[in-house]
N, C-alpha and C positions, 0 to 999 in steps of 0.2 A: 566310654559307656554312657549312654543316655539314661537319665532318670525319668521313667514314664510317670505321668501324672496319675494314672489309674493304679499304679503300684504303691503310691505314697500313702502313709498312714499318719494320723495325728499323734504327736508326742508333745511333751512339755520339757523345757530345760530351764535351769537357773544357773547363771554364771557366778563365779566366785567374786565376792565383794571385798573380802579382807578378813583379818583376824585381829581381835582385840584381847587384851589381858583381862581376865575375869577378876572381879573384886568381891570381897566378902561384905557382910552387913556393916562392918566398921570402916569400910573404905580401903582396906589393905589388899594388895594384889595377892592372888592365890597361887599364881604360877601356872594356871590353866589358861589355855587359849580358847576363846569363843569364836568360831568361824561363822561368818555371815555370807549370805547369798542374795543376789538381786531377786526381784519378783519373777516367778515362773513365766515363760513366754511360750505361746502356742507355736508349733512348728510342724511342717509336713515333710517327711522324708521316707525313703525306702528302708524298711527294717527287716532283716533276715529272720526266718523262723528259728534258726540255730546256726552254729558255725559249721562251715563246710570246708572242703579241700582248698578251694580258691582263697578263702579267707585265711586259712592257716599259712599258706605260702606268702600272702600279702604282708602279714604282720610278724611272721616268724613262728616257730613251733613252741617257744618257751613262754609266750604271753598268755595269761589267764583271762579269758573273756568268753561270753556266752552268745552274743549276737553281734551283728554288724549293721551299722547305719550308713547309708550313702545319700549324699545330697549334691545337687549341682549349684547350690548357692555358695559361690566362692568367698563371699564376705561373711559367712556363718561364724558367729563368735564362739561356738562350742570348742572347748579345749579339754585338756586332761584334768582340770579342776572343776569341771561342770558336773552337776547332778541332773538326773533325768527321771521323768515319769513316763514309762513305756507301756507296761502292762496295766497299771492302775493309774488312770488319768486324773484322779482326784488329788489336786495339789494341796489340799488341806491335810492329807496323809503324808507320811515321810516318803522321800524318793525311793525308787526301786532299782535304779541302775546308776552306775558311775562310768565315766569315760576312762578307758585304760590306754588308748593310743589313738592318735590322729595321723592320718596318712593322706595328704593332699596330692592330687595329680593335676594334669592340665585342665580337665573339664569337670572334675568332681572332687569331693572330699569324702574319704571313708573313715569311719570311727569304729574301733573295737570297744564294745561296752560289756560290763560285767554286772550281774544281778547281785544286789546286796540286801541285807535286812537292816535297814536304817531305823526301824521302829524298836529294835531290841536294845 
């Protein structure tokens, strides 16, 4: 399947950078992990309006996701630990989607993404 340029829309993604142990004001470890991400990157890809029959068959019927992203950039670093800004492109706000599955094929990569409320 070819990814037509006119069907692409702008999104932002931030890849997982790592997790560090949080410390309290006295320097003791709290047992909580603080997850960090790299700076958001602008990206253009096909984003489905909602999930459909073809997408259900592609990822299986048990996977919880809302939309599908398709790109022909085979070196795309997006994986299951990546956060996305799809509906709200303001990266100063919390992300609005996460990646739930990555499915590479010969000429494209398809991602199942799920809407989250990261601001709560």
